C-alpha positions as a Markdown table, in Angstrom:
| # | Residue | x | y | z |
|---|---|---|---|---|
| 1 | Met | -6.4 | -22.1 | 10.4 |
| 2 | Ala | -7.7 | -18.3 | 10.6 |
| 3 | Asp | -6.7 | -16.0 | 13.9 |
| 4 | Ile | -10.3 | -15.2 | 14.1 |
| 5 | Lys | -13.2 | -17.1 | 14.7 |
| 6 | Ile | -16.1 | -16.0 | 16.5 |
| 7 | Pro | -20.0 | -17.6 | 15.7 |
| 8 | Leu | -21.9 | -14.3 | 14.2 |
| 9 | Ser | -24.5 | -14.5 | 16.9 |
| 10 | Ser | -21.5 | -12.5 | 19.9 |
| 11 | Ile | -21.1 | -10.5 | 18.1 |
| 12 | Gly | -22.2 | -6.9 | 19.7 |
| 13 | Gln | -22.5 | -8.5 | 23.0 |
| 14 | Ala | -19.6 | -7.0 | 25.5 |
| 15 | His | -16.9 | -9.4 | 24.8 |
| 16 | Ser | -16.2 | -9.5 | 21.4 |
| 17 | Gly | -15.5 | -6.4 | 20.8 |
| 18 | Ile | -16.6 | -6.4 | 17.4 |
| 19 | Arg | -18.7 | -4.2 | 15.3 |
| 20 | Phe | -19.9 | -3.3 | 12.2 |
| 21 | Val | -19.0 | -0.1 | 10.9 |
| 22 | Asp | -20.9 | 2.0 | 7.6 |
| 23 | Ala | -19.0 | 3.8 | 5.8 |
| 24 | Asp | -18.3 | 7.4 | 8.1 |
| 25 | Gly | -17.3 | 4.6 | 11.3 |
| 26 | Ser | -21.0 | 4.7 | 13.2 |
| 27 | Asp | -21.5 | 1.9 | 14.5 |
| 28 | Ile | -24.0 | 0.0 | 13.2 |
| 29 | Thr | -24.6 | -3.4 | 14.8 |
| 30 | Glu | -27.6 | -3.6 | 16.2 |
| 31 | Lys | -29.6 | -2.5 | 13.4 |
| 32 | Thr | -26.8 | -4.6 | 10.9 |
| 33 | Leu | -28.4 | -7.8 | 14.0 |
| 34 | Gln | -31.6 | -6.7 | 14.1 |
| 35 | Leu | -32.1 | -7.6 | 9.7 |
| 36 | Ile | -30.2 | -10.7 | 10.0 |
| 37 | Thr | -32.0 | -12.0 | 12.7 |
| 38 | Glu | -35.4 | -11.0 | 11.2 |
| 39 | Arg | -34.6 | -11.5 | 7.5 |
| 40 | Cys | -31.9 | -14.6 | 8.1 |
| 41 | Pro | -31.5 | -16.3 | 10.9 |
| 42 | Glu | -29.9 | -19.0 | 10.5 |
| 43 | Leu | -26.6 | -17.1 | 9.3 |
| 44 | Leu | -26.4 | -16.3 | 13.6 |
| 45 | Gln | -25.4 | -21.0 | 13.0 |
| 46 | Thr | -22.5 | -19.0 | 11.3 |
| 47 | Tyr | -19.5 | -18.3 | 12.0 |
| 48 | Leu | -16.6 | -15.7 | 10.6 |
| 49 | Glu | -13.2 | -16.1 | 10.4 |
| 50 | Ser | -10.5 | -14.0 | 9.6 |
| 51 | Asp | -6.7 | -14.5 | 9.2 |
| 52 | Leu | -5.9 | -10.9 | 11.2 |
| 53 | Phe | -2.1 | -12.2 | 11.1 |
| 54 | Arg | -1.0 | -13.7 | 8.0 |
| 55 | Leu | 2.3 | -13.0 | 7.3 |
| 56 | Pro | 2.4 | -10.8 | 3.6 |
| 57 | Glu | 4.8 | -14.3 | 1.3 |
| 58 | Ser | 7.1 | -11.4 | 1.6 |
| 59 | Ser | 8.1 | -12.3 | 4.8 |
| 60 | Ala | 8.1 | -16.4 | 5.0 |
| 61 | Ala | 10.0 | -16.3 | 1.9 |
| 62 | Asn | 12.6 | -13.9 | 4.1 |
| 63 | Asn | 12.4 | -16.6 | 6.8 |
| 64 | Asn | 10.6 | -13.8 | 8.3 |
| 65 | Thr | 8.2 | -16.2 | 10.0 |
| 66 | Pro | 7.9 | -17.3 | 14.3 |
| 67 | Glu | 9.0 | -19.9 | 13.8 |
| 68 | Ser | 12.5 | -19.8 | 11.9 |
| 69 | Met | 12.6 | -16.9 | 14.4 |
| 70 | Ala | 12.1 | -19.5 | 17.0 |
| 71 | Asn | 14.8 | -21.2 | 15.3 |
| 72 | Arg | 17.2 | -17.9 | 15.3 |
| 73 | Phe | 16.8 | -17.7 | 19.2 |
| 74 | Asn | 17.6 | -21.2 | 19.8 |
| 75 | Val | 13.8 | -21.3 | 21.7 |
| 76 | Pro | 10.9 | -24.3 | 20.8 |
| 77 | Tyr | 7.9 | -23.3 | 18.1 |
| 78 | Leu | 5.4 | -24.4 | 20.4 |
| 79 | Gly | 2.2 | -23.7 | 17.4 |
| 80 | Arg | 0.2 | -20.7 | 16.5 |
| 81 | Leu | -3.7 | -19.8 | 18.4 |
| 82 | Pro | -6.2 | -18.0 | 17.1 |
| 83 | Met | -8.2 | -14.7 | 18.6 |
| 84 | Asp | -10.6 | -16.0 | 20.2 |
| 85 | Pro | -13.4 | -13.6 | 22.2 |
| 86 | Asn | -13.8 | -17.5 | 24.5 |
| 87 | Met | -10.4 | -17.8 | 25.7 |
| 88 | Met | -9.8 | -13.9 | 27.0 |
| 89 | Arg | -13.7 | -13.8 | 28.6 |
| 90 | Ala | -11.8 | -17.5 | 30.4 |
| 91 | Cys | -9.0 | -15.9 | 31.7 |
| 92 | Glu | -11.3 | -13.2 | 32.8 |
| 93 | Glu | -13.1 | -14.8 | 35.2 |
| 94 | Gly | -10.6 | -16.9 | 35.6 |
| 95 | Arg | -11.5 | -20.3 | 35.2 |
| 96 | Ser | -9.6 | -22.8 | 33.1 |
| 97 | Phe | -10.4 | -22.4 | 29.3 |
| 98 | Leu | -10.2 | -25.8 | 28.4 |
| 99 | Glu | -12.3 | -26.8 | 31.3 |
| 100 | Ser | -15.3 | -23.9 | 30.2 |
| 101 | Tyr | -15.0 | -24.2 | 26.6 |
| 102 | Pro | -13.9 | -28.0 | 25.6 |
| 103 | Leu | -15.2 | -26.6 | 21.9 |
| 104 | Ser | -14.0 | -23.2 | 21.0 |
| 105 | Pro | -11.5 | -23.3 | 17.9 |
| 106 | Ala | -8.8 | -22.0 | 19.8 |
| 107 | Ala | -9.5 | -25.1 | 22.2 |
| 108 | Lys | -7.8 | -27.8 | 20.5 |
| 109 | Pro | -4.6 | -25.0 | 19.1 |
| 110 | Phe | -4.4 | -24.3 | 23.0 |
| 111 | Ala | -4.4 | -27.4 | 24.6 |
| 112 | Asn | -1.2 | -28.5 | 21.8 |
| 113 | Val | 0.5 | -25.6 | 23.3 |
| 114 | Val | -0.2 | -27.1 | 26.0 |
| 115 | Gln | 1.4 | -30.9 | 25.6 |
| 116 | Arg | 4.5 | -29.6 | 23.8 |
| 117 | Leu | 5.1 | -27.7 | 27.4 |
| 118 | Leu | 5.1 | -30.7 | 29.2 |
| 119 | Asp | 6.7 | -32.9 | 27.1 |
| 120 | Ala | 9.0 | -30.1 | 26.8 |
| 121 | Thr | 9.5 | -30.8 | 30.9 |
| 122 | Thr | 9.4 | -34.2 | 30.8 |
| 123 | Asp | 12.1 | -34.2 | 28.7 |
| 124 | Ala | 13.9 | -31.9 | 31.7 |
| 125 | Glu | 12.7 | -33.6 | 34.5 |
| 126 | Asp | 14.2 | -36.8 | 32.8 |
| 127 | Leu | 17.8 | -35.6 | 32.3 |
């Protein structure tokens, strides 16, 4: 699963925080999106994905992963959440992420983390 998955159509919007830049670092987001809209609008229905936080092979080989760190500290590993602008938007607006964006890329992984937390607290209540 990619760490970041966002619709191309959301790039350039203030909440996305993502911009296209040229080799000099100049922002060319508006120009690029205008060209895409004019010449290939179907691209706006695609998603951009990136493994921004992928661990180097050496980290996994050395057992230096989030899962191994949780194990070393004897705490449960609840899962990995991809970066998702909809999650940030829901938090900023004080709304439930899962109710507001049930089809968002991070919705299923987030629901899994919530379920693991519920399971852990239910088990603790039974003691």
